ZAMAR-744555 format. One record per residue (C-alpha): residue in three letters; y, z, x. Coordinates in steps of 0.1 Angstrom, whole numbers, padded with zeros to 4 digits, always signed. Example, Ala and Ser with C-alpha at 12.3 -4.5 7.8 and 13.67 -1.06 7.14 Angstrom:
BEGIN
ALA-0045+0078+0123SER-0011+0071+0137
// end
This chain:
BEGIN
MET+0018+0208-0084SER+0029+0190-0053THR+0023+0203-0019GLY+0057+0181-0007ALA+0038+0161+0016ARG+0039+0126+0007PRO+0013+0099+0023ARG+0023+0080+0054ARG+0033+0043+0042THR+0025+0020+0072VAL+0029-0014+0077PRO+0010-0044+0096THR+0027-0054+0128GLN+0042-0086+0115LEU+0059-0070+0085ALA+0073-0045+0109ALA+0091-0072+0129LEU+0102-0087+0098ALA+0118-0056+0084VAL+0140-0048+0116GLY+0146-0083+0120VAL+0128-0080+0156SER+0095-0101+0170GLU+0059-0088+0167ALA+0064-0085+0207THR+0096-0058+0203ILE+0074-0036+0181ARG+0048-0038+0205LYS+0069-0030+0234TRP+0087-0004+0214ALA+0050+0014+0203SER+0039+0012+0242ARG+0073+0027+0251GLY+0071+0057+0224LYS+0101+0046+0205LEU+0080+0037+0177ALA+0045+0054+0170ARG+0019+0031+0161TYR-0012+0043+0137GLY-0042+0025+0123SER-0073+0012+0143PRO-0076-0005+0179GLY-0078-0038+0163ARG-0051-0030+0131ALA-0018-0017+0144GLU+0002-0005+0114TYR+0039+0013+0115ASP+0052+0037+0095VAL+0080+0021+0071ASP+0106+0053+0068GLU+0109+0051+0113LEU+0110+0016+0108MET+0138+0020+0080GLU+0153+0044+0106ILE+0152+0021+0135ALA+0171-0005+0113ALA+0199+0013+0105GLU+0207+0029+0139ARG+0203-0014+0153GLY+0230-0021+0118GLU+0251+0005+0133ALA+0247-0006+0169GLN+0257-0040+0156TYR+0284-0033+0133ARG+0304-0014+0161GLU+0302-0040+0185GLN+0317-0062+0160SER+0344-0039+0152GLU+0353-0035+0189SER+0355-0068+0192
// end
């Protein structure tokens, strides 16, 4: 029987940037500012896939609002 907790799925910085459509520098900046949680070891940053998808959805909604207002 499952406890309901599922393992965290993480990806490295390069894939995180591709998933959200931003640069790797932006991913690092978001992590340093607390917008995105950083996992992994000191030499290998990784980011949670679900958290990245939430950010991508927010960015998509903001872009849609901007386009519909113009």
